[in-house]
N, C-alpha and C positions, 0 to 999 in steps of 0.2 A: 504494500500500500504506500502511496506517495504521502509523505508526512505533511506536505503543504496542500494536498488535495485529498482529504480523507475519504471521499467517495470513489477515489481511483480514476475518475474521469479527468483527462487532461486534454486541453485544446490542441488542435493541430499546430505543430511548430511553424506551419506556413501562415498562420493567422496574422493579418495586418489590418490596420484601419484603412479603408478604401476611400471614403469620401465623407463629407459633411454636408447636410442639407439644411439651409437656413430659410426662415420666413422673414422678409424684410418689408419695411413700411414704404420705401420708395425705391423701386428696382433700378431706375435710371441713376439715381444718386449712388446706390450701392455698387453698381457696375463701374461707375466712374471712380469710386474709391478703390475697388479691387484692381482695376486696370492701371490707374495712374499712380496710386500710392504703393500698392504691393507688387504690381507687375505681372498679374495673372492676365490671361487672354480669354475672351469669349470664344469657346470652341463651337458652341451651338446655341441657338435661341429659338424658343417656340414662336410660331407665327403670331400668337396672341400678344406677345411681348411680356407675358407674365412670368416666364421661367427662363433662366439662363444657366448654361453649364460652363464653368470656368476651369482652366488648368494652365500648365506651362505651354509655351508656344509649340505647336506641332511641327515635326520635321518630316511630315509625310506619312508616318505611321499613325494608326488609329490610337488615340489616347483617351482614356476614360477621364471624366471630369473629377477634379479633387474637391470642387465646391459647386453646389447647386443652390441657386437663389430663386425663391418664389415670392412674388408680390402678394401681400396679404389682401384680403377682400376690403378694398378701400371704402365701399359703401357702408360696410358694417364694422370697419376697423376699430380696434381698441388701441389707442396710441399710448404706449408705455415705453418711453426711452430711458427709464430709470437705470442707473448703473447697477442697481440691485433689485432685480425682479424677485419678489419674495415667493418664488416657486422653484421646484427642482428643475434642473436643466443644464445648460451650457455655462461653464466657468470660462473655459477657452478651448479652442481647437488649435492644434500645433502643426505648423508647416515645417517639415524637416528638409533642410538643405543638404546636398551631398558632400560639400566640402566647406572648410572654414573660410576660404577666400570669399565665398558668396555671402557669408554673414557680414564680413567687413564691408563689402560693396553695398549690401542692403542697408547697413547702418548709416553709411555716408549719404546714400540716396534718401533715406528716411529723414535724416537730420536736415537736409537741404530743401526738401520738397514737401514736407508734411506739416500741417498745422499742429502745434504742440498739444492741442486738446485731445488728439488721438493717441498720444504717447502715455504708456503706463509704467515702463521701467525696464531694467536689464538685470540679468543674474547669471551667476556661474553655479551650476548644480552638480559639479564634480564629473558627472557623466556627460554633461552637455553645457553649451553656452547659449543664452536666450535673450531675445528682445521681445518685449510685450507691448501690445497696442490694442485698440478696439476700433470697430467700424462705426458708421453713423447710427446704428441701432444698438450700440454698446455690446455687440457680440465680442467676447474676448478672443484675441489672436496671439499666439506665440510663434515667433519665427526663430528656429534654432538649428544648431549643428551638433551632431554627436561627436564626442571624442572616440577614439578607436576603442573597441571592446577590450583590447588588451590593457587599456589604461583604467578600465572600470574596476572598482574594488568590491568584490563579493564578500559579505561578512558571515555567510552561512549558506545552507542549501536554499537556493533560489531567493536569497536576500541580498540586496545591493545597497551600497552606501551612496546616499544623495544628500546634498546640502543646498542651502540658499545663501550665496555669498555674492559680493559685488563682482560684476563682470570687469575684467582687466581690459578696458577699452584701449588704453595706450598700447598694450602688447598686441592686441588685435589689429589696430590700425598701423602699427609699426611694421608688422609682418606683411600686411596686405593692403596698405593704404592707397595704393595706386590702382586697385581693381575698380573697374567701371561696372555699374549695375545695368544689366540689359534684360531684366525680368527674371523670373524663376527658370532655372535650367530644367531640361527635360527629366532628369532623374529626381526631381523634387517629388515628395510624397506627403501624405498626412501621417505624421509620426504617432500622434496620440490625441486623445480627447480628455479633458478634465471637466468633471461634472459636479454641480451642486446636488446633494442628496439630503434626505432627512434623517437617515439612520445608518451608521456605518456597519453595524452588525448585520442587518438585513442585506445591505449592499454587498458585504463580503460574502455572505452565503450565496448570493446570486452570481456574482462575477467569478468567485473561486469554485464553488461546488457545482453550480449549474453550467456556467460557460466554460469552466475548466481552466481558468487563468491562475497563474501563481500570484500569491500575495507577496510582492517583492520588497515593499518598503512601507513604513508608517511615519507619519509626521503629525504634530498636534492637530487633531481634527481632520486628518486625511489619511486615506489608504491608496496604495498604488498596486496595479495588477498588470501582468504581462504574460504572453505566451513565449515558449521557448526560452531563450537567454537574452531577452531584451529588458531594459530597465522598467519601462511601463508603456502599455498601449492604452490603458484606461486608468485615470485617477479620479478619486471621489473625495469630496469634502463636505463638512457640515458647517462651514463658515457663515452661512446665512441663517443658521439656527436649525433646530429640530422640529419646528412647527410650521415649516414652509408648505405651500400647496403642492399638489401633484403636478407634474409636467403637463402642459396643454399642447402636446405634439400635434394633435389633429384639429385644433382650433385655429382656423386660418383667418381669424379676425385680428390676431395680434402677432407681433414679431417674436422671434425666438428660435430655438432649435426644433426643427421638424423631425430629424433623425440623424444618427450617424450610422455608417455602414462598416462592417468588418467582412473581410474576404478570406477564403480558404482555397487551397489547391484541391483538385479532385474532379469528380464528375457528379452527375445528378444522384447517383446512388449514395455517394458520400454525403451529399446535402440531405438526402432523405434519412440517413442514419442519424445525422445530427438533429434533425427535426423530431425524429422518434424519441431521441434521448431527452430533448426538451419537454416533449409532451408527457413522457414517463415521469418527469420531475415536476409536473404540474405547471409548466411555464406556458403562458398564452402564446398561441401561434396565430399570426394574421397573414394570410396569403393574398390579400387584396392589394396588389401592387399599384401604387399611385401612378397616374399618367406621366408624371415627370420622372419616374424611375423606370421607364420602359427599357432603358439601356441595360438593365440587369434583370431580365425576365426570369432567370434561374435563381430565384431568391425568395425569401420570406421575411416577415418582420416578427419581432418579439418585443417585450416590454420589461424593463427592470422594475423593482418594487416601488419606485416613484413615478412610474408611467413614462419613463424616458424610452423613446422608441429606437430600436436597433434593427437595422437590416442585415441579414446574413446572406452572403452571396458567394458564388463561385468566381474565382479569379479568372479573368479572360486572358 
């Protein structure tokens, strides 16, 4: 029996975060932000103008979107641009850069071209270096690069050392200060998501025992989970409190997290086995794929204890 997964179910080592789907109050403003400030590109847009798929610039090969933006129902919209929505949901999603030089060039681009109101901070987490910001709807964003896994410090079986310390900006820019930002490179991915939840114990049971992730680290009010030997694919915290509302993923009258998606290698048989496992453990399965998620038809949705919506899909 795996000591960190007492029910012996362990997620596929191929598991990764595939994309994040956000509901936004003004899709034109959001596209402008993600294109000009972050350097993502619109890969596809629905003819209605209400949905856009964004990712690194394509080099001719088919690329799946890292970010999907959906316009909320403006006629019935509930405007809540509070920095702290008092409900479970997204704390931030994290865009992983393939090399440190890209973090340096992004930092310089961001400092020169971005309104300071969107800036939230920088940090060194021992396993990674990060820059934090938020979009016009206060969706939190982390842009980061990983240190080499050989530099990570494992403190026990599936337990990793992470900290929050100041980012050494001088060292970063001294090494790569001449790098020019040309937008996110093709190998950019969504590295992880960090979520507001109401109960860490219930959350741990879901992400560790049901989804099969390792509980890799703890921090005051926060747990971190990962597949294989990564530091974390999902983080959860109770920093908004324990009496917050359930997530309103399917309420398209207000901005926020619609869902995040995790992908696994395999075929439809592997996906069915995973679905059967979830159902055996009493986890709700939703196979009604949203119109804006048709790019991943071999998939299904499930929900964590706070109603946060998760799409499970086969890696293309």
